[in-house]
C-alpha positions as CSV (number, residue, x, y, z in Angstrom):
1,M,273.6,121.6,57.9
2,K,271.8,118.5,59.1
3,E,272.9,115.1,57.7
4,P,270.1,113.3,56.1
5,D,268.9,110.1,57.9
6,A,270.5,106.9,56.7
7,F,268.4,104.4,54.5
8,P,267.4,101.1,55.8
9,S,270.0,99.6,53.4
10,Q,272.7,101.5,54.8
11,I,271.8,100.7,58.4
12,N,271.8,97.1,57.4
13,Q,275.2,97.2,55.8
14,S,276.7,98.8,58.8
15,K,275.3,96.2,61.1
16,E,276.7,93.4,58.9
17,K,280.1,95.0,59.2
18,A,279.8,95.1,62.8
19,I,278.6,91.6,63.0
20,K,281.6,90.4,60.8
21,K,283.9,92.1,63.3
22,I,282.3,90.3,66.3
23,I,282.5,86.9,64.4
24,K,286.3,87.5,63.7
25,I,286.8,88.2,67.5
26,V,284.8,85.0,68.5
27,R,286.8,82.7,66.0
28,E,290.1,84.2,67.0
29,E,289.5,84.0,71.0
30,G,287.9,80.5,70.4
31,W,284.8,81.1,72.2
32,D,282.1,78.6,72.8
33,Y,278.3,79.2,73.4
34,E,278.7,80.1,77.1
35,D,281.6,82.5,76.4
36,F,279.3,84.3,73.8
37,K,276.4,84.4,76.1
38,Y,278.4,85.8,78.9
39,A,279.8,88.5,76.6
40,Y,276.3,89.4,75.4
41,R,274.9,89.6,78.9
42,R,277.9,92.0,80.0
43,V,277.3,94.2,76.8
44,R,273.8,94.6,77.9
45,E,274.7,95.4,81.3
46,I,277.4,97.9,80.5
47,L,275.3,99.8,77.9
48,N,272.1,99.4,79.9
49,L,270.3,97.8,76.8
50,R,266.9,96.5,77.6
51,P,264.4,94.7,75.3
52,L,261.5,96.8,74.2
53,K,258.2,96.1,76.0
54,R,255.5,94.7,73.7
55,A,252.2,97.0,74.0
56,K,249.7,94.9,75.5
57,K,246.6,94.4,73.5
58,L,243.3,95.1,75.1
59,P,241.5,91.9,75.8
60,R,238.6,91.2,73.4
61,I,235.1,90.7,74.9
62,L,231.8,89.7,73.5
63,S,229.2,92.5,72.9
64,E,225.9,92.1,74.8
65,D,224.4,90.7,71.8
66,E,227.1,88.2,71.0
67,F,227.2,87.3,74.7
68,K,223.4,86.4,74.5
69,R,223.7,84.6,71.3
70,F,226.4,82.4,72.7
71,Y,224.6,81.3,75.8
72,R,221.4,80.9,74.0
73,Q,223.2,78.3,71.6
74,I,224.3,76.4,74.8
75,E,220.7,76.5,76.4
76,N,219.2,75.3,73.2
77,S,221.6,72.4,73.0
78,D,220.0,70.8,76.3
79,N,223.6,69.6,77.3
80,V,223.4,70.5,81.1
81,K,227.1,69.8,81.7
82,H,228.2,72.1,78.9
83,E,225.8,74.8,80.1
84,L,227.2,74.6,83.5
85,I,230.9,74.4,82.3
86,L,230.5,77.6,80.3
87,K,228.5,79.4,82.7
88,L,230.9,78.7,85.6
89,L,233.8,79.9,83.3
90,F,231.9,83.3,83.3
91,Y,230.6,83.5,86.8
92,T,234.0,82.5,88.5
93,G,236.6,84.0,85.9
94,V,238.8,81.3,86.2
95,R,241.5,80.1,83.9
96,V,240.5,77.1,81.8
97,K,243.5,75.0,83.5
98,E,242.0,75.9,87.0
99,L,238.5,75.0,85.7
100,V,239.4,71.6,84.7
101,N,241.3,70.9,88.0
102,I,238.1,71.8,90.4
103,K,237.3,68.9,92.4
104,M,233.8,68.0,93.8
105,S,235.4,68.7,97.3
106,D,236.5,72.0,96.3
107,V,232.8,73.2,95.9
108,Y,231.1,74.9,98.9
109,L,227.6,75.3,97.9
110,D,226.4,76.8,101.2
111,E,228.9,79.7,100.7
112,N,228.7,80.0,96.9
113,K,232.5,79.7,96.5
114,I,234.8,77.3,95.0
115,F,238.5,76.6,96.2
116,I,241.1,76.9,93.4
117,E,244.1,74.9,94.4
118,H,247.5,75.9,92.9
119,G,246.2,78.5,90.5
120,K,248.6,80.5,88.3
121,G,252.0,80.9,90.0
122,G,251.0,78.1,92.5
123,K,248.8,80.2,94.6
124,D,245.6,79.0,96.2
125,R,242.4,81.2,96.3
126,Y,238.6,81.1,96.6
127,V,236.2,82.3,93.8
128,L,232.5,83.1,94.0
129,F,229.5,81.9,91.9
130,N,226.2,83.3,91.5
131,Q,223.4,82.6,94.1
132,D,221.0,81.8,91.3
133,F,223.5,79.4,89.7
134,K,223.6,77.2,92.9
135,L,220.4,75.2,92.3
136,A,221.7,74.0,88.9
137,L,225.1,73.2,90.3
138,K,223.8,71.5,93.3
139,S,221.4,69.0,91.1
140,Y,224.3,68.3,88.9
141,M,226.6,67.4,91.7
142,Q,224.1,65.1,93.5
143,N,223.6,63.3,90.1
144,N,227.4,63.1,89.9
145,R,228.4,62.6,93.5
146,K,230.9,59.7,92.6
147,N,233.0,62.0,90.5
148,R,236.4,63.1,91.9
149,Y,236.5,66.1,89.6
150,L,233.5,68.5,89.2
151,F,233.6,67.9,85.4
152,Q,234.5,64.4,84.0
153,T,234.2,62.7,80.7
154,R,232.1,59.8,79.9
155,L,235.1,57.7,80.6
156,N,235.3,59.3,84.1
157,N,238.6,61.2,83.1
158,K,238.8,64.8,84.0
159,Y,238.5,67.3,81.1
160,T,241.5,68.6,79.4
161,P,242.0,72.4,78.7
162,R,241.9,71.4,74.9
163,R,238.5,69.8,75.4
164,I,237.1,72.9,77.0
165,Q,238.5,75.1,74.0
166,Q,236.8,72.7,71.5
167,I,233.4,73.1,73.4
168,V,233.7,76.8,73.4
169,K,234.8,76.9,69.6
170,H,231.9,74.6,69.0
171,Y,229.1,77.0,70.5
172,A,230.8,80.1,69.3
173,K,230.7,78.8,65.6
174,K,227.1,78.1,66.0
175,A,226.5,81.7,67.5
176,G,228.7,83.4,64.7
177,V,231.0,84.8,67.3
178,F,234.8,84.4,68.2
179,A,235.5,83.2,71.7
180,T,237.9,81.2,73.6
181,P,237.7,80.0,77.4
182,H,239.7,83.1,78.3
183,T,237.2,85.4,76.7
184,F,234.8,84.8,79.6
185,R,237.6,85.6,82.3
186,H,237.8,89.0,80.6
187,Q,234.2,89.3,80.3
188,A,233.6,88.6,83.9
189,I,236.2,91.1,85.1
190,T,235.0,93.7,82.8
191,W,231.3,93.1,84.0
192,L,232.4,93.5,87.5
193,S,234.6,96.5,86.9
194,K,231.5,98.2,85.2
195,N,229.5,97.4,88.2
196,G,231.7,99.2,90.6
197,F,234.6,96.8,91.7
198,T,237.8,98.3,92.4
199,D,241.1,97.0,91.1
200,A,241.8,95.5,94.6
201,E,238.4,93.6,94.7
202,L,239.0,92.4,91.0
203,M,242.4,91.2,91.7
204,L,241.1,89.2,94.7
205,I,238.7,87.5,92.5
206,S,240.7,87.0,89.4
207,G,244.0,85.9,91.2
208,H,246.0,88.7,89.5
209,S,248.7,90.0,91.8
210,S,251.8,92.1,91.8
211,K,253.8,93.5,94.8
212,E,251.8,96.8,94.5
213,S,248.4,95.1,94.3
214,L,249.0,93.0,97.3
215,K,249.8,96.0,99.5
216,I,246.4,97.4,98.4
217,Y,244.2,94.4,99.2
218,Q,246.2,92.6,102.0
219,H,243.4,93.4,104.4
220,L,240.5,92.6,102.0
221,T,238.8,89.2,102.1
222,L,236.2,87.5,100.0
223,K,233.5,87.9,102.6
224,D,233.9,91.7,102.2
225,I,233.0,91.7,98.6
226,E,230.5,88.8,98.4
227,E,227.3,90.8,98.5
228,K,228.6,93.4,95.9
229,Y,229.4,90.3,93.8
230,Q,226.2,88.7,94.1
231,L,224.4,92.0,93.2
232,A,226.3,92.4,90.1
233,M,226.0,89.0,88.7
234,K,222.2,89.1,89.4
235,K,222.0,91.5,86.6
236,V,223.4,89.3,83.9
237,E,221.1,88.3,81.2
238,F,222.0,85.1,79.2
């Protein structure tokens, strides 16, 4: 006859008894923190105990209507700098820390690309931006040619990630949507994926990498996917 499963209270009582035994040993042996840490590590190794992996949540993106409402609020604000910042977040799919560190000298207008220095993991890469976006970006850069960083405050300091978060939150609230700077990274990657970009191509643009992915796209360059990128981004409606 199969024994009934133990109730949670019984399981907890059993654990408490085991913990008391461990405490007794630790006290009798006079272990310090390093001794206990070593014992814990060895027990894990011997029993091959590994922490459970957390299930990854699917990134939340805006619906087509939410996306348009968000950018409509920005366009209605007549704040050119904010519009450039928030459209560049989408077009490039960069992380917010990467965005605020873009220098004027990192932007290659003729090639529709931006150099990202020391991205996540300390890796350098290039990202693309939409051909139709170039004119607005060029005009802004000409009017702010003394800047060191692409986006600077009125006091000529570079923006902080926190400030970009506040800007996104401001327009998201006005549009009645939930969004963070990272939303537009997910939005861009999802859009390109729907427009036929392979995992290897997406990894090249986004800066995601692993041993497996590096093998896949080790011979792929930004030039190989530039035309495909421009065609995909041309379809976006703000």
